[in-house]
C-alpha positions as a printed NumPy array, in Angstrom:
array([[137.466,   9.71 ,  29.864],
       [141.212,   9.69 ,  29.383],
       [142.961,  12.363,  31.4  ],
       [144.903,  14.899,  29.339],
       [146.868,  16.451,  32.212],
       [146.883,  15.237,  35.782],
       [148.615,  15.491,  39.125],
       [148.424,  13.349,  42.239],
       [149.582,  14.093,  45.783],
       [149.522,  11.666,  48.717],
       [150.555,  12.187,  52.343],
       [150.585,   9.96 ,  55.413],
       [150.663,  10.756,  59.113],
       [154.069,  10.907,  60.807],
       [155.524,   7.79 ,  62.397],
       [154.069,   7.191,  65.856],
       [150.809,   9.038,  65.159],
       [147.434,   7.38 ,  64.646],
       [147.225,   5.963,  61.103],
       [145.789,   8.253,  58.464],
       [146.386,   9.646,  55.014],
       [145.22 ,  12.18 ,  52.453],
       [145.155,  11.854,  48.673],
       [144.446,  14.732,  46.277],
       [143.981,  14.343,  42.54 ],
       [143.691,  17.062,  39.883],
       [143.05 ,  16.707,  36.159],
       [142.665,  18.989,  33.146],
       [140.129,  17.79 ,  30.552],
       [138.649,  18.929,  27.256],
       [134.976,  18.399,  26.436],
       [132.242,  19.719,  24.165],
       [129.639,  21.906,  25.809],
       [126.436,  19.997,  25.   ],
       [123.927,  22.137,  26.951],
       [123.713,  25.039,  29.409],
       [121.047,  25.502,  32.086],
       [121.238,  29.178,  33.082],
       [118.579,  28.906,  35.818],
       [120.35 ,  26.075,  37.651],
       [123.916,  27.156,  36.681],
       [124.831,  23.77 ,  35.229],
       [126.522,  22.643,  32.044],
       [126.283,  19.279,  30.315],
       [129.655,  18.146,  28.993],
       [130.153,  15.589,  26.215],
       [133.46 ,  13.688,  26.305],
       [135.392,  12.097,  23.439],
       [134.442,   8.583,  24.614],
       [130.733,   9.425,  24.146],
       [129.908,   9.813,  27.831],
       [128.351,  12.979,  29.211],
       [128.016,  14.582,  32.624],
       [126.056,  17.537,  33.964],
       [128.149,  19.621,  36.353],
       [127.59 ,  22.752,  38.468],
       [129.269,  25.945,  37.218],
       [130.989,  28.425,  39.55 ],
       [129.218,  31.773,  40.098],
       [132.155,  33.74 ,  38.613],
       [131.741,  32.071,  35.177],
       [129.531,  34.122,  32.811],
       [127.454,  31.391,  31.148],
       [125.814,  33.884,  28.775],
       [129.131,  34.123,  26.888],
       [129.061,  30.413,  25.979],
       [126.928,  28.247,  23.703],
       [126.395,  24.583,  22.959],
       [129.006,  23.075,  20.64 ],
       [131.998,  24.942,  22.102],
       [135.112,  23.033,  23.085],
       [136.054,  23.825,  26.666],
       [139.021,  23.04 ,  28.876],
       [138.356,  22.664,  32.572],
       [140.   ,  21.412,  35.739],
       [138.625,  18.912,  38.21 ],
       [139.992,  18.114,  41.648],
       [139.087,  15.637,  44.323],
       [140.45 ,  14.888,  47.792],
       [140.006,  11.907,  50.069],
       [141.154,  11.712,  53.675],
       [141.295,   8.692,  55.967],
       [141.635,   8.97 ,  59.73 ],
       [141.713,   6.042,  62.155],
       [140.347,   6.77 ,  65.628],
       [139.913,   4.632,  68.729],
       [136.289,   3.75 ,  69.562]])
């Protein structure tokens, strides 16, 4: 889905070092809480474009305080690193 708020950071190795880089991406999204699985600590999110995704929920989030149909705002982050090494 379209990203409502996002940030991107990229870094490369210094000149003279073996090639490599790191890229980190963070986004803030809004979705509808379609379902909650208390036993497995997952939530199914429904996005505005009609897609849905089941995601794990952190242990510090009290799922009993939420119910299907709620609008939620959450943050996602992802990081990729590339390192080149000699065989």
